[in-house]
N, CA, C and O atoms as a MOPAC input file, in Angstrom:
PM7 MOZYME 1SCF
protein

 N      0.69300 1    -1.34400 1    -0.13300 1
 C     -0.20700 1     0.06700 1    -0.06500 1
 C      0.68300 1     0.62400 1    -0.04600 1
 O      1.76700 1     0.22600 1     0.38300 1
 N      0.28200 1     2.35000 1    -0.80000 1
 C      1.58800 1     3.23600 1    -0.55200 1
 C      1.39700 1     4.38600 1     0.11300 1
 O      0.20500 1     4.62300 1     0.30900 1
 N      2.18700 1     5.22300 1     0.55100 1
 C      1.99100 1     6.10200 1     2.00500 1
 C      0.98000 1     6.74500 1     2.00400 1
 O      0.51500 1     7.07000 1     3.09600 1
 N      0.31000 1     7.13600 1     0.78800 1
 C     -0.81000 1     8.41400 1     0.65700 1
 C     -1.82000 1     7.60500 1     0.97600 1
 O     -2.76400 1     8.06000 1     1.62300 1
 N     -1.79600 1     6.39500 1     0.61300 1
 C     -3.18600 1     5.31300 1     0.67600 1
 C     -3.01700 1     4.98900 1     2.82300 1
 O     -3.96200 1     4.93100 1     3.61000 1
 N     -1.59000 1     4.85800 1     3.13700 1
 C     -1.56500 1     4.22500 1     4.20900 1
 C     -1.96300 1     6.08000 1     5.58400 1
 O     -2.59900 1     6.30200 1     6.61400 1
 N     -1.50500 1     6.48600 1     5.08300 1
 C     -1.91100 1     8.46100 1     5.88000 1
 C     -3.40700 1     8.32400 1     5.65800 1
 O     -4.05900 1     8.69100 1     6.63600 1
 N     -3.98400 1     7.97600 1     4.82500 1
 C     -5.35000 1     7.97600 1     4.25200 1
 C     -6.05200 1     7.25600 1     5.67700 1
 O     -6.82300 1     7.89800 1     6.39100 1
 N     -5.63000 1     5.72300 1     5.98700 1
 C     -6.20300 1     5.05400 1     6.72700 1
 C     -6.05000 1     5.41300 1     8.38300 1
 O     -6.90800 1     5.40400 1     9.26500 1
 N     -4.39100 1     5.78100 1     8.44300 1
 C     -4.64000 1     6.04600 1     9.86900 1
 C     -5.05600 1     7.77000 1    10.06900 1
 O     -5.19800 1     8.29100 1    11.17500 1
 N     -5.17900 1     8.34700 1     9.02000 1
 C     -6.54900 1     9.33400 1     9.39100 1
 C     -7.61400 1     9.38200 1     9.61300 1
 O     -8.27500 1    10.32300 1    10.05300 1
 N     -8.01200 1     8.01900 1     9.23800 1
 C    -10.32900 1     7.69300 1     9.26300 1
 C     -9.82200 1     7.21700 1    10.58700 1
 O    -10.74000 1     7.43300 1    11.37800 1
 N     -8.47600 1     6.49500 1    11.43200 1
 C     -8.48100 1     5.76400 1    12.44300 1
 C     -8.16200 1     6.79700 1    13.58400 1
 O     -8.09700 1     6.45400 1    14.76500 1
 N     -7.99200 1     7.92600 1    13.20400 1
 C     -7.64500 1     9.18200 1    14.52600 1
 C     -9.13900 1    10.01300 1    14.44000 1
 O     -9.73600 1    10.56700 1    15.36300 1
 N     -9.48700 1     9.91300 1    13.15900 1
 C    -11.19500 1    10.62300 1    13.21800 1
 C    -12.12700 1     9.60900 1    13.60600 1
 O    -13.07700 1    10.07900 1    14.23200 1
 N    -12.16900 1     8.14200 1    13.40800 1
 C    -12.83300 1     7.26100 1    14.62100 1
 C    -12.77000 1     7.84100 1    16.18500 1
 O    -13.70500 1     8.07000 1    16.95200 1
 N    -11.76400 1     7.95000 1    16.32300 1
 C    -11.58100 1     7.65700 1    18.17500 1
 C    -11.72400 1     9.06000 1    18.41500 1
 O    -12.20200 1     9.26500 1    19.53100 1
 N    -11.40400 1    10.42200 1    17.55900 1
 C    -11.84600 1    11.45800 1    18.15800 1
 C    -13.47400 1    11.72100 1    18.26300 1
 O    -13.98700 1    12.38000 1    19.16800 1
 N    -14.13700 1    11.14400 1    17.27300 1
 C    -15.70400 1    11.10800 1    17.23200 1
 C    -16.03000 1    10.01000 1    18.16500 1
 O    -17.25100 1     9.96000 1    18.31500 1
 N    -15.49700 1     9.24300 1    18.74900 1
 C    -15.80600 1     8.37600 1    19.41900 1
 C    -16.04200 1     9.04300 1    20.85100 1
 O    -17.02400 1     8.96500 1    21.59000 1
 N    -14.57300 1     9.87200 1    21.04400 1
 C    -14.38200 1    10.08200 1    22.11100 1
 C    -15.46500 1    11.46600 1    23.00500 1
 O    -15.59300 1    11.89000 1    24.15400 1
 N    -16.10700 1    11.77700 1    21.49700 1
 C    -17.10400 1    13.18800 1    22.24700 1
 C    -18.58800 1    12.55100 1    22.40700 1
 O    -19.58600 1    13.10400 1    22.86900 1
 N    -18.43400 1    11.02200 1    21.81600 1
 C    -19.90700 1    10.46200 1    21.93900 1
 C    -20.68000 1    10.16000 1    20.77900 1
 O    -21.86000 1     9.81200 1    20.82400 1
 N    -19.84000 1    10.33100 1    19.48200 1
 C    -20.69200 1     9.96000 1    18.33300 1
 C    -20.65700 1     8.61200 1    18.08200 1
 O    -19.67600 1     7.87200 1    18.15500 1
 N    -21.99800 1     8.28200 1    17.72600 1
 C    -22.00900 1     6.59300 1    17.50000 1
 C    -21.62200 1     6.17200 1    16.36100 1
 O    -22.53100 1     6.54700 1    15.62000 1
 N    -20.60000 1     5.44800 1    15.50600 1
 C    -19.89700 1     5.04600 1    14.60800 1
 C    -21.60400 1     3.87800 1    14.08200 1
 O    -22.08400 1     2.94000 1    14.71900 1
 N    -22.11600 1     4.52900 1    12.63400 1
 C    -22.36200 1     3.40300 1    12.35300 1
 C    -21.90000 1     2.90900 1    10.76700 1
 O    -22.46800 1     1.88300 1    10.39300 1
 N    -21.20500 1     3.35500 1    10.07000 1
 C    -20.25700 1     2.80100 1     9.01700 1
 C    -19.22900 1     3.53900 1     8.82100 1
 O    -19.18100 1     4.72900 1     9.13200 1
 N    -18.40300 1     2.96000 1     8.33800 1
 C    -16.55900 1     3.49400 1     8.31400 1
 C    -16.69700 1     2.55800 1     6.66800 1
 O    -17.31700 1     1.51500 1     6.46100 1
 N    -15.84600 1     3.41900 1     5.65400 1
 C    -15.75200 1     3.26500 1     4.58800 1
 C    -17.20500 1     2.92000 1     4.06000 1
 O    -17.26700 1     1.72100 1     3.78600 1
 N    -18.58300 1     3.69900 1     3.79500 1
 C    -19.71700 1     3.08400 1     3.43900 1
 C    -19.35600 1     3.45700 1     1.49200 1
 O    -18.91200 1     4.51900 1     1.05600 1
 N    -19.69400 1     2.31700 1     0.73800 1
 C    -19.72200 1     2.77500 1    -0.46600 1
 C    -20.84500 1     2.37100 1    -1.60200 1
 O    -21.17800 1     1.21000 1    -1.84100 1
 N    -21.24400 1     3.26300 1    -2.10000 1
 C    -22.47500 1     3.22100 1    -2.85600 1
 C    -22.14100 1     3.32300 1    -4.57700 1
 O    -21.76300 1     4.38700 1    -5.06700 1
 N    -22.28300 1     2.40300 1    -5.19000 1
 C    -21.84500 1     2.66000 1    -6.66700 1
 C    -20.11100 1     3.28600 1    -6.76400 1
 O    -19.10400 1     2.72000 1    -6.33800 1
 N    -20.16600 1     4.02200 1    -7.15300 1
 C    -18.52300 1     5.16100 1    -7.13100 1
 C    -18.34400 1     5.64000 1    -6.27400 1
 O    -17.15300 1     5.92300 1    -6.14200 1
 N    -19.17400 1     6.03800 1    -5.22300 1
 C    -18.88000 1     6.85400 1    -4.74600 1
 C    -18.16000 1     6.24200 1    -2.69200 1
 O    -17.91900 1     5.03800 1    -2.61300 1
 N    -18.00800 1     6.77800 1    -1.84900 1
 C    -17.63400 1     6.09900 1    -0.36000 1
 C    -17.70400 1     7.54100 1     0.50300 1
 O    -17.62300 1     8.75500 1     0.31500 1
 N    -17.83200 1     6.93900 1     1.16400 1
 C    -18.17700 1     7.65600 1     2.57400 1
 C    -17.55700 1     7.39600 1     3.73000 1
 O    -17.75700 1     6.35400 1     4.35300 1
 N    -16.72900 1     8.35100 1     4.12600 1
 C    -15.44300 1     7.82800 1     4.88400 1
 C    -16.43700 1     7.38300 1     6.95000 1
 O    -16.05600 1     6.67400 1     7.88000 1
 N    -17.36800 1     8.02500 1     6.81300 1
 C    -17.88300 1     7.79800 1     8.67400 1
 C    -19.24500 1     7.87600 1     8.30700 1
 O    -19.48600 1     8.80000 1     7.53000 1
 N    -20.12400 1     7.23500 1     8.61300 1
 C    -21.43400 1     7.80500 1     9.09900 1
 C    -21.16400 1     7.57100 1    10.77500 1
 O    -20.35800 1     6.99400 1    11.50500 1
 N    -22.39300 1     8.41600 1    10.88100 1
 C    -22.12200 1     8.49600 1    12.29700 1
 C    -23.61700 1     9.48000 1    12.92900 1
 O    -24.30400 1    10.28500 1    12.30200 1
 N    -23.72200 1     9.09800 1    14.14500 1
 C    -25.26300 1     9.82900 1    14.89300 1
 C    -24.69800 1    10.29100 1    15.64600 1
 O    -23.61400 1     9.78300 1    15.93200 1
 N    -25.24200 1    11.73200 1    16.48700 1
 C    -25.05800 1    12.36300 1    17.39500 1
 C    -25.94400 1    12.92300 1    17.74100 1
 O    -26.09700 1    13.74000 1    16.83300 1
 N    -26.73700 1    13.10200 1    18.48200 1
 C    -27.64900 1    14.12800 1    19.30500 1
 C    -28.92100 1    14.40400 1    18.15600 1
 O    -29.12700 1    15.48200 1    17.59800 1
 N    -29.54200 1    13.40500 1    18.00200 1
 C    -30.35300 1    13.23000 1    17.18700 1
 C    -30.34300 1    13.63500 1    16.06200 1
 O    -31.32700 1    14.17400 1    15.55500 1
 N    -28.71800 1    13.37100 1    15.17500 1
 C    -28.02800 1    13.77500 1    13.55900 1
 C    -27.51000 1    12.98800 1    13.25000 1
 O    -26.77900 1    12.30900 1    13.97100 1
 N    -27.76600 1    12.77600 1    11.80100 1
 C    -26.87600 1    11.71300 1    11.11200 1
 C    -26.08400 1    12.57400 1    10.39100 1
 O    -26.55800 1    13.18400 1     9.43300 1
 N    -24.63800 1    12.73300 1    10.81600 1
 C    -23.77000 1    13.12500 1    10.76600 1
 C    -22.65300 1    12.06900 1     9.34600 1
 O    -22.43000 1    10.86700 1     9.49200 1
 N    -22.14200 1    12.87500 1     8.14000 1
 C    -21.91500 1    12.21900 1     7.13000 1
 C    -20.52800 1    12.65500 1     7.29100 1
 O    -20.41900 1    13.85000 1     7.56200 1
 N    -19.34700 1    11.93300 1     7.18500 1
 C    -18.20500 1    13.23100 1     7.50700 1
 C    -17.22900 1    12.49500 1     6.31200 1
 O    -17.17600 1    11.26900 1     6.20900 1
 N    -16.60600 1    13.25000 1     5.59000 1
 C    -15.20700 1    12.78600 1     5.09200 1
 C    -13.81300 1    13.70700 1     5.42200 1
 O    -13.66900 1    14.92900 1     5.45800 1
 N    -12.89500 1    12.65000 1     5.63500 1
 C    -11.67200 1    12.78100 1     6.01500 1
 C    -10.76900 1    12.81000 1     5.87100 1
 O    -10.18900 1    11.74300 1     6.07600 1
 N     -9.86000 1    14.07300 1     5.38700 1
 C     -8.71900 1    14.42500 1     4.52800 1
 C     -7.52100 1    14.19100 1     5.59400 1
 O     -7.76400 1    14.23000 1     6.80000 1
 N     -6.34000 1    13.97100 1     5.14400 1
 C     -5.46000 1    13.86600 1     5.73800 1
 C     -4.08800 1    14.13400 1     4.38500 1
 O     -3.96600 1    13.81300 1     3.20300 1
 N     -3.28800 1    14.86400 1     5.35800 1
 C     -2.00600 1    15.07800 1     4.50200 1
 C     -1.00400 1    15.42400 1     5.56700 1
 O     -1.24000 1    15.83800 1     6.70200 1
 N      0.41200 1    15.12800 1     4.87600 1
 C      1.64600 1    15.24900 1     5.88100 1
 C      2.16800 1    16.69200 1     6.25200 1
 O      3.14100 1    16.80700 1     6.99800 1
 N      1.46300 1    17.89000 1     5.68500 1
 C      1.71200 1    18.88900 1     5.46700 1
 C      0.46800 1    19.82600 1     4.64300 1
 O     -0.53400 1    19.43500 1     4.04500 1
 N      0.98100 1    21.18700 1     4.88200 1
 C     -0.50800 1    22.12300 1     4.39100 1
 C      0.16500 1    22.85700 1     3.22300 1
 O     -0.43600 1    23.74000 1     2.61100 1
 N      1.82200 1    22.36300 1     2.82000 1
 C      1.90600 1    23.12000 1     2.09600 1
 C      1.84400 1    23.37600 1     0.86600 1
 O      2.54300 1    24.19600 1     0.27000 1
 N      0.75100 1    22.48600 1     0.27700 1
 C      0.14400 1    22.29300 1    -0.86500 1
 C     -1.39400 1    23.10100 1    -0.16300 1
 O     -2.30300 1    23.19500 1    -0.98800 1
 N     -1.54300 1    23.37000 1     0.52100 1
 C     -3.18500 1    23.61800 1     0.50100 1
 C     -3.35600 1    22.91000 1     1.87900 1
 O     -2.66100 1    21.93600 1     2.17000 1
 N     -4.50900 1    23.53700 1     2.91000 1
 C     -5.40100 1    23.02300 1     3.78200 1
 C     -6.04000 1    21.35400 1     3.28000 1
 O     -6.56500 1    21.08900 1     2.19900 1
 N     -5.77200 1    20.32800 1     4.53400 1
 C     -6.60000 1    18.71400 1     3.87700 1
 C     -7.93400 1    18.93400 1     3.56900 1
 O     -8.53500 1    18.00100 1     3.03700 1
 N     -8.65700 1    20.20000 1     3.83600 1
 C     -9.90200 1    20.25300 1     3.24700 1
 C    -10.44100 1    20.73800 1     2.62900 1
 O    -11.65100 1    20.76700 1     2.40900 1
 N     -9.06200 1    21.54200 1     1.95800 1
 C     -9.28900 1    22.36200 1     0.34600 1
 C     -9.25100 1    21.44700 1    -0.53000 1
 O     -9.07500 1    21.74400 1    -1.71100 1
 N     -9.41100 1    20.14200 1    -0.12100 1
 C     -9.11800 1    18.98800 1    -1.41500 1
 C    -10.10700 1    18.48000 1    -1.35600 1
 O    -10.04400 1    17.31300 1    -1.74400 1
 N    -11.61800 1    18.98100 1    -0.85600 1
 C    -12.71400 1    18.11600 1    -1.05100 1
 C    -13.79400 1    18.98800 1    -2.25800 1
 O    -14.52300 1    19.96800 1    -2.11000 1
 N    -13.48100 1    18.07900 1    -3.52300 1
 C    -13.86500 1    18.60200 1    -4.23800 1
 C    -15.66600 1    18.45400 1    -4.32700 1
 O    -16.39800 1    17.66900 1    -3.72500 1
 N    -16.10500 1    19.83400 1    -5.59800 1
 C    -17.28900 1    19.35800 1    -6.12000 1
 C    -17.92900 1    18.40500 1    -6.33200 1
 O    -19.09400 1    18.20200 1    -5.99200 1
 N    -16.76800 1    17.29100 1    -7.29600 1
 C    -17.02800 1    15.54700 1    -7.60000 1
 C    -17.43100 1    15.54100 1    -6.47300 1
 O    -18.64200 1    15.68400 1    -6.30700 1
 N    -16.49400 1    15.36400 1    -5.24500 1
 C    -16.47200 1    14.74600 1    -4.19900 1
 C    -17.44000 1    14.75900 1    -3.45900 1
 O    -17.74500 1    13.69500 1    -2.92100 1
 N    -18.32100 1    16.09300 1    -3.16200 1
 C    -19.07800 1    16.63300 1    -2.06600 1
 C    -20.80700 1    15.59400 1    -3.32100 1
 O    -21.55400 1    14.69800 1    -2.92700 1
 N    -20.78600 1    16.23500 1    -4.62200 1
 C    -21.97600 1    15.19000 1    -5.35800 1
 C    -22.22600 1    14.07300 1    -5.13800 1
 O    -23.42000 1    13.78200 1    -5.06200 1
 N    -20.93700 1    12.72500 1    -4.89900 1
 C    -20.34600 1    11.58100 1    -4.82800 1
 C    -21.24500 1    11.84900 1    -3.22900 1
 O    -22.41000 1    11.45200 1    -3.26700 1
 N    -20.95100 1    12.25100 1    -2.36600 1
 C    -21.24700 1    11.88500 1    -0.90600 1
 C    -22.41600 1    11.97100 1    -0.66100 1
 O    -23.01500 1    11.08400 1    -0.05400 1
 N    -23.14500 1    13.38600 1    -1.21300 1
 C    -24.61700 1    13.45100 1    -1.07600 1
 C    -25.56400 1    12.48700 1    -1.91200 1
 O    -26.77200 1    12.66600 1    -1.75500 1
 N    -25.15100 1    11.47500 1    -2.79300 1
 C    -25.83400 1    10.68200 1    -3.83200 1
 C    -25.41500 1     8.90500 1    -2.75900 1
 O    -26.14300 1     7.93000 1    -2.94200 1
 N    -24.44300 1     8.84400 1    -1.95100 1
 C    -24.46100 1     8.38400 1    -1.24900 1
 C    -25.03100 1     8.15600 1    -0.00800 1
 O    -25.33500 1     7.08800 1     0.52300 1
 N    -25.17600 1     9.72400 1     0.53800 1
 C    -25.95000 1     9.82100 1     1.65700 1
 C    -27.34700 1     9.58800 1     1.65600 1
 O    -28.07700 1     9.20100 1     2.56900 1
 N    -27.65600 1     9.95200 1     0.22500 1
 C    -29.20000 1     9.89000 1     0.00800 1
 C    -30.17900 1     8.16400 1    -0.03000 1
 O    -31.30700 1     7.72900 1     0.19900 1
 N    -28.68000 1     7.64300 1    -0.52800 1
 C    -29.41000 1     6.47700 1    -1.10000 1
 C    -29.02400 1     5.72900 1     0.54100 1
 O    -29.73500 1     4.73900 1     0.70800 1
 N    -28.31900 1     5.92800 1     1.43000 1
 C    -28.20200 1     5.44100 1     2.70000 1
 C    -29.12100 1     5.67300 1     3.81100 1
 O    -29.16100 1     5.07500 1     4.88700 1
 N    -29.89800 1     6.68800 1     3.36500 1
 C    -30.96000 1     7.36700 1     4.57100 1
 C    -32.29700 1     6.64600 1     3.72700 1
 O    -33.08200 1     6.17300 1     4.54800 1
 N    -32.58900 1     6.51700 1     2.80300 1
 C    -33.36900 1     5.84600 1     2.18200 1
 C    -33.63200 1     4.49000 1     2.64100 1
 O    -34.68300 1     4.16900 1     3.19800 1
 N    -32.42500 1     3.50000 1     2.34200 1
 C    -32.26800 1     2.32000 1     2.54000 1
 C    -32.82600 1     1.88800 1     4.31400 1
 O    -33.70100 1     1.10200 1     4.67800 1
 N    -31.98900 1     2.68700 1     5.04100 1
 C    -32.07300 1     2.30200 1     6.10400 1
 C    -33.57600 1     3.21300 1     6.93300 1
 O    -33.98300 1     3.20700 1     8.09500 1
 N    -34.07200 1     3.93100 1     5.65100 1
 C    -35.47200 1     4.46500 1     6.78900 1
 C    -35.07900 1     5.33100 1     8.02000 1
 O    -35.35700 1     5.12300 1     9.20100 1
 N    -34.42700 1     6.26300 1     7.51600 1
 C    -33.30200 1     7.22600 1     8.69400 1
 C    -34.42300 1     8.53200 1     8.46600 1
 O    -34.91200 1     8.98500 1     7.43100 1
 N    -34.58400 1     8.89400 1     9.82000 1
 C    -35.45000 1    10.05400 1     9.59600 1
 C    -35.04900 1    11.26500 1    10.18900 1
 O    -35.82600 1    12.21400 1    10.29600 1
 N    -33.39200 1    11.30400 1    10.74600 1
 C    -32.72600 1    12.16700 1    11.47700 1
 C    -32.60000 1    13.37200 1    10.52500 1
 O    -32.81500 1    13.30200 1     9.31500 1
 N    -32.33400 1    14.17500 1    11.00400 1
 C    -32.04400 1    15.44600 1     9.65400 1
 C    -30.23700 1    15.44800 1     9.65700 1
 O    -29.69700 1    15.38400 1    10.76100 1
 N    -29.49600 1    15.51000 1     8.60000 1
 C    -28.30700 1    14.75700 1     8.01100 1
 C    -27.26300 1    15.92300 1     7.78800 1
 O    -27.52400 1    16.68100 1     6.85300 1
 N    -26.15300 1    16.16200 1     8.49300 1
 C    -25.06400 1    17.16400 1     8.36700 1
 C    -23.61700 1    16.55800 1     7.57500 1
 O    -23.01300 1    15.53100 1     7.88700 1
 N    -23.38600 1    17.19700 1     6.83900 1
 C    -21.92800 1    16.95700 1     6.17500 1
 C    -20.41300 1    17.97600 1     7.49100 1
 O    -20.32500 1    19.07400 1     8.04000 1
 N    -19.76200 1    17.00200 1     7.41400 1
 C    -18.56800 1    17.48000 1     8.27000 1
 C    -17.66000 1    16.99200 1     7.43400 1
 O    -17.72600 1    16.02800 1     6.67100 1
 N    -16.55000 1    17.97600 1     7.71300 1
 C    -15.10300 1    17.45300 1     7.74300 1
 C    -13.91700 1    17.62300 1     8.60500 1
 O    -13.67100 1    18.64600 1     9.24400 1
 N    -13.02500 1    16.28900 1     8.57200 1
 C    -12.55500 1    16.08800 1     9.82800 1
 C    -10.78100 1    16.04400 1     9.22400 1
 O    -10.18800 1    15.03000 1     8.85400 1
 N    -10.07900 1    17.83400 1     9.29000 1
 C     -8.94700 1    17.73800 1     8.59000 1
 C     -7.92300 1    17.06400 1     9.47300 1
 O     -8.11400 1    17.13100 1    10.68700 1
 N     -7.05100 1    16.53800 1     9.10300 1
 C     -6.03600 1    15.74600 1     9.86100 1
 C     -4.62500 1    16.55000 1     8.90200 1
 O     -4.51000 1    16.66100 1     7.68100 1
 N     -3.93300 1    16.89400 1     9.72100 1
 C     -1.84100 1    17.03900 1     9.42400 1
 C     -2.08300 1    16.33900 1    10.39500 1
 O     -2.92100 1    16.42100 1    11.29300 1
 N     -0.43700 1    14.87600 1     9.91100 1
 C     -0.12900 1    14.32800 1    10.60700 1
 C      1.16900 1    14.08400 1    10.02600 1
 O      1.13600 1    14.11200 1     8.79600 1
 N      2.21600 1    13.87100 1    10.49100 1
 C      3.93800 1    13.38700 1    10.62300 1
 C      4.29300 1    13.15200 1    11.23900 1
 O      3.48000 1    12.76300 1    12.07700 1
 N      5.46900 1    13.06300 1    11.60700 1
 C      6.76500 1    12.42600 1    12.52800 1
 C      6.69700 1    13.38600 1    13.84800 1
 O      7.20200 1    13.03900 1    14.91500 1
 N      5.96700 1    14.72800 1    13.65000 1
 C      6.65900 1    15.43200 1    14.73400 1
 C      5.48600 1    16.36900 1    14.77500 1
 O      5.77100 1    17.43200 1    15.32600 1
 N      4.01200 1    16.26200 1    14.26800 1
 C      3.21200 1    17.41100 1    13.96400 1
 C      1.88000 1    16.14300 1    13.99800 1
 O      2.21000 1    15.08300 1    13.46600 1
 N      0.43300 1    16.20100 1    14.58200 1
 C     -0.46300 1    15.55400 1    14.18600 1
 C     -1.86000 1    16.83900 1    15.19500 1
 O     -2.24000 1    17.11400 1    16.33300 1
 N     -2.08000 1    17.17000 1    13.87900 1
 C     -3.20800 1    18.38700 1    14.56700 1
 C     -4.54000 1    17.96900 1    13.36300 1
 O     -4.52900 1    17.58100 1    12.19500 1
 N     -5.71400 1    18.31600 1    14.45200 1
 C     -7.45900 1    18.25700 1    13.78200 1
 C     -7.84400 1    19.13900 1    13.76500 1
 O     -7.66600 1    20.15700 1    14.43500 1
 N     -8.34200 1    18.92900 1    13.11600 1
 C     -9.94600 1    20.50700 1    12.53300 1
 C    -11.10400 1    19.92000 1    12.23800 1
 O    -11.10200 1    19.12800 1    11.29500 1
 N    -12.31500 1    20.16400 1    12.94900 1
 C    -13.58900 1    19.20200 1    12.90500 1
 C    -14.17000 1    20.35200 1    12.21800 1
 O    -13.84900 1    21.37300 1    12.82700 1
 N    -14.77800 1    20.56400 1    11.36000 1
 C    -15.53800 1    21.30300 1    10.59700 1
 C    -16.81000 1    21.07500 1    10.04500 1
 O    -17.00700 1    20.72000 1     8.88300 1
 N    -17.87500 1    21.33400 1    11.09900 1
 C    -19.18400 1    21.28400 1    10.78000 1
 C    -20.24000 1    21.41300 1     9.95200 1
 O    -19.82000 1    22.36800 1     9.29800 1
 N    -21.28900 1    21.17200 1     9.49200 1
 C    -21.78300 1    22.00400 1     8.47400 1
 C    -20.87800 1    22.20300 1     7.76200 1
 O    -20.93500 1    23.39800 1     7.47400 1
 N    -19.97100 1    21.70800 1     7.24100 1
 C    -18.76700 1    22.13600 1     6.07300 1
 C    -19.40100 1    22.47700 1     4.80800 1
 O    -19.14000 1    23.60300 1     4.38400 1
 N    -20.40000 1    21.53600 1     3.91900 1
 C    -20.90200 1    22.08100 1     3.18200 1
 C    -22.86200 1    21.49600 1     2.85500 1
 O    -23.28800 1    20.41400 1     3.25800 1
 N    -23.54300 1    22.31400 1     2.23300 1
 C    -24.90000 1    22.18100 1     2.37400 1
 C    -25.18100 1    21.04100 1     1.11600 1
 O    -24.41400 1    20.86600 1     0.16900 1
 N    -26.09800 1    20.52200 1     1.27800 1
 C    -26.77500 1    19.24800 1     0.36700 1
 C    -27.21000 1    19.68000 1    -1.02600 1
 O    -26.81300 1    19.16000 1    -2.06800 1
 N    -28.41500 1    21.09100 1    -0.88900 1
 C    -28.62500 1    21.02500 1    -1.67300 1
 C    -28.34000 1    22.26300 1    -2.79500 1
 O    -28.67500 1    22.11900 1    -3.97100 1

């Protein structure tokens, strides 16, 4: 597995631990629908939380959250819509981004709630 894939998986584990510590209930990790992937689906305080995790080893080329493209957002919305309908979920949904900088000397996590809107 390449370094960036390993870093991405490590970032997801960091994000999962962070969310669990805050009392989020993890419903899915790496949920796939057609060509779309949602890193984490959780519930918290009567809300469904759809989470994209972006991990980089530095912000030299930009902050991790800046790498969530409009195409990725569209795919996430499509997958979330499917998940909600298939599981008959009646909770309000929110889309978050967890941005992580992780290298040998630094680990920094930023949680962007309501990072984008799905309409």
